[in-house]
N, C-alpha and C positions, 0 to 999 in steps of 0.2 A: 504494500500500500504506500502510495506516494505521500510525502508530507504536504500539507496544505500551506501554500504561501500566498499572501495577498498579492494581487496583480501588480500593484505599484512597487513591490519590493522583489518580484520574482527574478529580475535580472540584476539586482543590486549586488555589487561585489563586497566581500568582507573588508572592513577598514580597521583602523587602530582601535576604535570603540569595540568592534567585534572581538579583537584579540584580548582586550581587557576583560570582556565578558567571559571568554573562554578560560582565562586564567583565574579570575576571582569571582565570577558569578555576578559581578557588578559592572555596569558600564558607566560611561560619562554621565548619563542621566542620574545615576545613583550619587555620584560625586556632586553634581549640580544640586540635587535635592538636599544633600547635607549642607552644602554651602548656603543655599537659600534659607534653610532652617536657621542658620546662624546670622546671615546678613539681612534677610527680609522674610521672616517667618510668616507674616500675614499672607503673602502670596501663596505659600504652601498650604496654609490653613484653609484658604478659600478654595483651593483646588481639591483638598481632602473631602470637601462636601459635594464634589461632582463625581459621577459614576466612574469615569476613566482617568481621573486626575488631570483632565484636559489634555491628555497625551503629553504631559509636560514633565511629570515627576515619577520617580520610583515609589511604589507603595511603602509607607513608612514601616510597616511590620517587616517587610522583606529587607529594608535598609537596616533596621535594628538588628535583625538576626545575622545579617552579613557582617556588621561591625562586631557583633559578639563572637562570630566565628574567627575573625581576625584577632580579636582579643585572646581567644583560646590558643590560636596558632602562635601567638607571641608569648606564650606562657613561660618559655625558657628564660625570659627576662626576670620574672619574679619567682620562678621555681629553681633557679640556678643553685647548684650545690655550694657555690661560693658566696651566694647572696645572704644578706642578713636575715631575711625572712626564713629561708630554709634552715640556716644555722640556729636561729632562735627556736623554731619549732622542733628541730632535732634535739636540742638540749632539753627542752621541756618534756618531750616524749621519752627521752632516755631516762630522765628522773622518774617519770610516771611508771615506766615499765621495769625499773631497776629490780624490783622484788618479784618479777614474774619470770620464773625459771624457763617456762616454755614459750616465752615471747619470741617472735621472729626478729631478725635484725631490724633495728630501728630505721635505718636508711631505706630498707626495702619497703617497710610499711609506709613511710612517708612518701616514697615515690609512687606507690600504689594509690595512696590517698590523693595526691596531686593529680595523677592521671584520671582518676574517677571524677574528681572535681571539675577538671577541664572539660570532660565529656558532659557532665550533668548540668553545669551552670547555664549554658545557652538555652537548653530546653526548659529548665526550671524557670529561667527568667521570662521566656516567652509565655509559658503557661500561667504563671502567677500574675504577671503584669497584665495579661489579657483579661483575666478574671477581675483584677483590680480596676482596669479601665472601664469595665462594664458598669461599675457602681459609682463612678466619679462623674457627677452631673455639674460641670462647670463650663460647658461649651455653648451655652445659650439654649433658650427654650425651643423644644421641638427637634433638637439635634438627634438623629437616629443612632441606634446602637453601633452600627458599623462606622459611622463618621466619628463617634466618640473614641473608638479604638484607634482609628487612623490618627486623630489629633493627639491622643495620648502618646502614641509611639513617636509622633513627630517631636514632641517635647523630650521624651526619654532618649531619643537617638542622639541628641546633642550631648547629654550626660554620658552616654555610652562612649561616644567618640572622645570626650575629654578623658574618661577613665582609661581608654586604650592608649592615648598619648602619654599618660602618666606612668606607664609601666617601663618606659625606656630608661629611666634613671634609677630604677630599683636595685640593680646589681651594685651600684656605686654608693649606696647610702649606708650610714651607720645606724644603730638602733635608734638613737635620738633623732636623727634626720628622718628615719622612716616614720616615726611617730608624728613629727612635724609635717612631713609630706602628706600623711594620711589626713591630718586635720585640715590642711590647706585644700586637699582634694575634696574633702567633704564640704567645705564652705563654698568652693568654686562650683561644685555640682549643684548645691542648693541655689546658688545665684544663677547658674545657667538654666535650670528648670524654671525658676521664677521669671527671669527676664524673657526667655523664649515664649512662655505663655503670655506674659503681659504685652509683648510686642505683636504676637500673633493674633491676639484677641482685642487689640486696641480699637476703640470705637464701639465695642459691643456692650460695654457697661459703663457706669459712672466711674470716675477715677478711683474713688474709695472702694467700690465694688470690684473693680479690676485688680487693684493691688492686693485686696484681701484674698481674692480667689488665687492670685499668683502665689501668695504665701502658702495657701492651703495645698495647691498643686505641688509645689516644691517639697513641702514636708511630707506629703502623702507619697510621692514617688520615692523619696529617700527612705521612708519607712518600709516600703515594699522592697526596695533594694536590700535593706538589712535582712528582711524576712527571706528573700531569695538566697542570699549568701549563707544564712543559717541552715536553710533546708538543703541546699546543695552540699554544704560542708558536712552536715549530719549524714546525708545519703552517701557521700563519698567515704566517710569513715566506716559506715556499716558495710559498704561494698568491699572496701579494702580488707576489713576484718574477715569477711566471708571468703574472699580470695585467698587469704593467708591462713585460713582454718582456725581463726580465733573464736 
């Protein structure tokens, strides 16, 4: 059976955009969607309310999952055996299992946990945040369920991108620097969520109503982020224990 190709693209030759799509599953449209969410989110928000995104943007759920996949692929930056996060967890786990005669090698257990976490986190994120998006009514009266999810992931994608960029310096941080970096990242993510919402929804509410909703959205998404991290971490620990026969 032949693949169906729209007549206007039947003779179109692959270009650089096609190569990026082959490599990463994202094309230039995806990058433009992320850029517009940062630079002019109102345009993306308006398109999210249209059936086909006005043929202009990548669906924000797909964008979010793609960035999460990149985050997992870059995990070697924050799971490096020489990194402070790995060494700190290795020390804590060694002390915890010191009195367990049948415990497996700590580095083996930690490696299995990190591997399971990297696999579970993107799927946990999408599932939990989709459920959360369904109960967040801050997008204007009459906004349908699908549009709410689209808008929600538009805001969340900015934070995910910010978190992805933050992993690059993790192998070079000390313990104190890691704590400070985490606090700064937390505050920047809150700001990114709130600002993206406020700019995307500008003109929809009174200034007081807009900024109040922006704070609610930022805190809400951050709280769900913590819940996802906890669930993925718990699931990873259980899976690693099962794999190692504990």
